[in-house]
Every structure is written in C-alpha cells, then in structure tokens.
C-alpha positions in Angstrom: 96.6 85.0 127.0 97.6 84.3 123.4 100.3 81.7 123.0 100.9 82.1 119.2 103.8 84.0 117.7 102.4 87.2 116.2 103.6 87.4 112.6 104.6 91.1 112.1 103.9 91.8 108.4 104.3 95.5 108.9 107.8 95.0 110.3 108.8 92.5 107.7 107.6 94.7 104.9 109.6 97.6 106.3 112.7 95.5 106.3 112.1 94.2 102.8 111.6 97.8 101.5 115.0 98.7 103.1 116.7 95.8 101.3 115.0 96.8 98.0 116.3 100.3 98.4 119.9 99.0 98.7 119.4 96.9 95.5 117.9 99.8 93.7 121.0 101.8 94.4 123.2 99.0 93.1 121.0 98.6 90.0 121.3 102.4 89.3 125.1 102.3 89.5 125.2 99.4 87.1 122.7 100.6 84.5 122.6 104.4 84.9 118.9 104.4 85.6 116.4 103.4 88.3 113.6 100.9 88.0 110.2 102.5 87.1 106.7 101.6 88.2 103.7 102.9 86.3 100.3 102.8 88.1 97.0 103.5 86.3 94.0 104.7 88.2 90.7 105.1 86.4 87.9 107.0 88.2 87.8 108.4 91.7 87.2 105.4 94.0 88.2 106.7 97.4 89.9 103.4 98.6 91.7 103.0 95.3 92.9 106.6 95.4 94.4 106.1 98.9 96.0 102.8 97.8 97.6 104.4 94.7 98.9 107.3 96.7 100.6 104.8 99.1 102.1 102.9 96.2 103.5 106.1 94.7 104.9 107.2 98.1 106.6 103.9 98.8 108.0 103.6 95.2 109.8 106.9 95.6 111.0 106.1 99.1 113.0 103.1 97.8 114.5 105.2 95.0 112.4 104.0 92.1 110.7 106.2 89.5 106.9 106.5 90.0 104.7 107.2 87.0 101.0 107.8 87.9 98.3 108.0 85.3 95.0 109.2 86.6 92.2 108.9 84.1 88.5 110.0 84.3 85.8 107.4 85.1 84.4 107.7 81.6 87.6 106.8 79.9 87.0 104.6 76.8 88.3 101.0 76.6 90.4 101.8 73.5 92.1 104.8 75.2 93.0 102.7 78.3 94.4 99.9 76.1 96.4 102.5 74.1 97.9 103.9 77.4 98.9 100.3 78.4 100.6 99.8 75.0 102.5 103.0 75.4 103.8 101.9 78.8 104.7 98.5 77.4 107.0 100.3 74.9 108.4 102.8 77.4 112.0 101.8 78.3 111.8 103.7 81.6 108.9 101.6 82.8 109.7 98.1 84.3 106.4 97.4 86.0 102.8 98.2 85.0 99.8 98.0 87.4 96.2 98.9 86.6 94.4 99.5 89.8 91.3 97.4 90.2 88.3 97.5 90.2 87.8 99.4 87.0 84.5 101.2 86.2 81.8 98.8 85.1 82.0 99.7 81.4 85.6 98.6 81.1 86.7 95.0 80.5 89.3 94.2 83.3 90.5 91.0 81.7 91.1 92.7 78.3 93.1 95.4 80.1 95.2 92.9 82.0 95.8 90.9 78.8 97.1 94.0 77.1 100.0 94.3 79.7 103.4 93.0 78.7 103.8 89.8 80.9 107.4 90.9 81.6 106.0 94.1 83.1 103.0 92.5 84.8 104.1 93.3 88.4 100.6 92.5 89.7 101.1 88.9 88.4 97.5 88.7 87.0 98.3 88.1 83.3 97.3 84.6 82.0 101.0 84.2 80.9 102.1 85.0 84.5 99.7 82.4 85.8 100.9 79.9 83.3 104.5 80.5 84.1 103.8 80.0 87.8 101.9 76.7 87.2 104.7 75.5 84.9 107.5 76.3 87.2 109.0 78.9 84.8 110.4 82.3 85.9 107.6 84.9 86.0 106.1 87.6 88.1 104.0 86.3 91.0 100.9 88.0 92.4 102.0 90.3 95.2 99.7 89.1 98.0 100.6 85.4 97.5 104.3 86.3 97.3 104.0 88.2 100.6 102.2 85.2 102.2 105.1 82.9 101.2 107.7 85.3 102.6 105.9 85.4 105.9 105.5 81.6 106.0 109.2 81.1 105.3 110.1 83.7 107.9 108.3 81.5 110.5 109.1 78.0 109.2 112.4 78.4 107.4 113.1 78.0 103.7 112.5 74.2 103.6 108.8 73.6 103.6 109.1 70.1 102.2 106.5 67.7 103.4 104.3 70.3 105.2 100.6 69.9 104.8 99.0 73.2 103.6 95.3 74.1 103.3 94.3 77.1 101.2 90.8 78.3 101.9 89.6 80.1 98.8 90.3 79.6 95.1 90.5 83.1 93.6 92.9 83.9 90.9 94.2 86.8 93.1 95.2 84.7 96.1 93.9 81.2 96.4 95.2 79.6 93.2 98.6 81.3 93.1 99.4 80.8 96.8 98.6 77.1 96.3 100.9 76.9 93.3 103.7 78.5 95.4 103.2 76.1 98.3 103.2 73.2 95.8 106.5 74.5 94.3 107.9 74.5 97.9 107.1 70.7 98.1 104.1 71.1 100.4 101.2 68.8 100.1 98.4 71.2 99.2 94.6 71.1 99.5 92.5 74.0 98.0 89.3 74.2 100.0 86.3 76.4 99.3 82.6 77.1 100.0 81.6 73.6 98.7 84.2 71.6 100.5 82.6 69.0 102.7 83.4 69.1 106.4 85.7 72.1 105.9 86.8 72.2 109.6 88.2 68.6 109.5 90.1 69.4 106.2 91.7 72.5 107.8 92.4 70.7 111.1 95.0 68.5 109.3 97.1 71.4 108.1 100.6 72.6 109.2 100.0 75.8 107.2 96.6 77.4 106.8 96.1 80.3 104.3 92.6 81.9 104.7 91.5 83.9 101.7 87.8 83.5 101.5 86.3 86.9 102.4 84.1 85.8 105.3 84.6 87.6 108.6 86.1 85.4 111.3 85.0 82.2 109.6 87.9 80.0 110.7 87.5 79.0 114.4 89.9 77.7 117.0 88.7 74.1 116.7 89.6 74.2 113.0 93.3 74.8 113.7 95.8 72.1 114.4 97.8 72.9 117.5 101.0 74.7 116.5 99.9 75.4 112.9 101.0 78.6 111.0 98.0 80.6 110.1 98.1 83.3 107.4 94.9 85.4 107.3 94.5 87.3 104.0 91.0 88.5 104.7 90.1 92.1 105.2 86.5 92.5 106.3 84.8 95.5 107.8 82.3 94.6 110.5 80.1 96.7 112.8 81.8 97.9 116.0 79.0 99.3 118.2 81.4 99.4 121.2 83.2 102.3 119.3 80.0 104.2 118.8 77.0 104.2 116.5 77.8 103.4 112.9 81.5 102.6 113.7 83.3 99.6 112.2 86.4 97.6 112.7 88.6 95.5 110.5 88.7 91.7 111.0 90.2 88.9 109.0 88.8 85.5 107.8 90.2 83.9 111.0 88.7 84.4 114.5 92.0 85.8 115.7 91.5 85.9 119.5 90.5 82.3 119.8 92.8 80.9 117.1 95.8 82.6 118.8 95.4 80.2 121.7 95.9 77.2 119.3 98.1 78.3 116.5 101.9 78.3 116.6 102.1 81.6 114.6 99.4 83.8 113.2 99.0 87.0 111.2 96.9 89.8 112.7 94.4 91.9 110.8 95.4 94.7 110.2 99.2 94.6 110.2 99.8 91.1 108.8 99.6 90.3 105.1 98.3 93.7 104.1 101.6 95.7 104.4 103.3 93.0 102.4 101.4 93.7 99.2 103.0 97.0 98.2 106.4 95.8 99.4 106.1 92.8 97.1 104.9 95.1 94.2 108.2 96.9 94.6 110.1 93.6 94.8 108.5 92.5 91.5 109.4 95.8 89.9 113.0 95.3 90.9 113.0 91.8 89.6 111.4 92.8 86.3 114.0 95.6 85.9 116.9 93.1 86.4 115.4 90.7 83.9 114.8 93.4 81.3 118.4 94.5 81.6 119.7 90.9 81.3 121.1 91.1 84.8 121.2 88.3 87.4 118.3 88.6 89.9 119.4 90.3 93.2 120.1 88.0 96.1 119.5 88.6 99.8 116.0 89.9 99.5 
C-alpha cells in the first residue's frame, strides 16, 4: 500500500486555469482587450498536432485569443522567420510558441532566437535563460515552472535550506528547474548520466526532480524517506498484459516502489504533464501584463 501523498497535477492545473480565467477577465476590463497566444505548427506530426489542438482549446477556455498558424512541412526557414517577426510586431499577440520538434531542414535555435524574448512564453530564448540565471524578471520554461508550483504546493513557499537533486541537465527542464530551486534558496545538485554513484547522490535529497528520459530509472533505494519526488519523464514502454503490441506510459521513477518511500510523488500520467499547458497560459497572462505596463496579477 502506497504511503506517499499523490501529487495531483491534473487537479492543480485545473485550479490554476480557473484562476487565470478570472485574471483574464480583470485584464480585459482594464485594457479593453484579452491576452493573445500565437502557436506555430510546421508539418503534420501527429503528437504535435494533438498538443497544439489542446493548447488552442485551453487558451480559448480561459478567455484568451488563440492564433494558430499551421504551415506545410516544406516551409522555408526564411518564411518561418518572417512569420515570427510579424507576430513579434502584432500588438494582439502577447505570447509566441513554435511547436517543437521542427522538420529536419529547419534550424530550431535560429527560430527560437527570432522570437521577441518578452513574448517567449516557452522560455527557451537565450535571453530568457539569461534572465533566469541572473535573477531578473523573465518568462520561465513551462514544465520547470509547473514543477516548482507542485513542489511549493507540497512543501510551502519557503524552500530555504532544502537539498534538491535534479537528474538531467537539458535546457528544457534540468537547467531551468535547477535555477528556480537555487533562487528558492535550495542547495542544488544537477546529476546526469556521468554522475558517479548516482543513487547515493539522490539519496541525500529532500526534493528529487527526475528529467532524464529513462523509463523507471529511479528506484526506491535511491529515495530518502519522506522526500518529494517530481517525475518529469514520459516514456512509452511495452505492455504485453494489455495485448500484443500495446504500450503504457511510465515516468523516469519506478512509481510503485518509490511510493512506499517518498513523502509525496507525482504520477505519470497526471502529474507534471497537465501543468505544462496551464503554465503556458500563465506565462501569456504575465507577458500581457508586462507589455501593458501593469503590475503582475497576484493570487495565481
């Protein structure tokens, strides 16, 4: 029987979207417009198509304007950059997101670099990363932002002195979540595939964020009793018990066994995943306030 508190990311995200919708109405009454989010999808990747559709649906549900730009897979680099520049100049657009991955012939870094950092609601621009590292106001990557919201929901706002281990050093999750934990006065270790004796490094942590992309890599004997475990991994593995060729989703943490040791843990699915789009909407709302010179909304 699991003893850990199950961290309900789906429920938290639903509540956050409700609070965002309230703030959108207040913003609209003050400015005469609603925040706008532009999403660019190049090509016809099935997973990306579903994700973009969900983003558009949730954007509209909170009362924001959704601008979708679907481009063919053979779109030229110059044409994509030109679209980004038009969106940069569009006063109705507060946030710009280019759905990744892009087709192989396109330069993802160049496209991200073309986005106005003040509209970079995915938090991937080098200026956004620099602002985060320097402690300056900026837009933070959605998944790390969602991780921090869930951690604070469990442990409270004051994380000072907590020991945190982040497994994974990607620019999407590992590095930014480490910066956020550091800004919250945690003592932070970034671990990765070349870390020596990784289990013992993780075992000292009050907070574990697993974002390494290896199915169920983190085992129960890695976890300090009572630790808060945030599992960012989404891995599809064979599930022969469901039938031939069937699969199931698992995280980077061996959930069943770690649940017996951790104090709180996110499931996969239903943990960090739902937070990503909610935090995209959060970032769009923040960007809109900053662009209008308004104080950032409180109570989110």
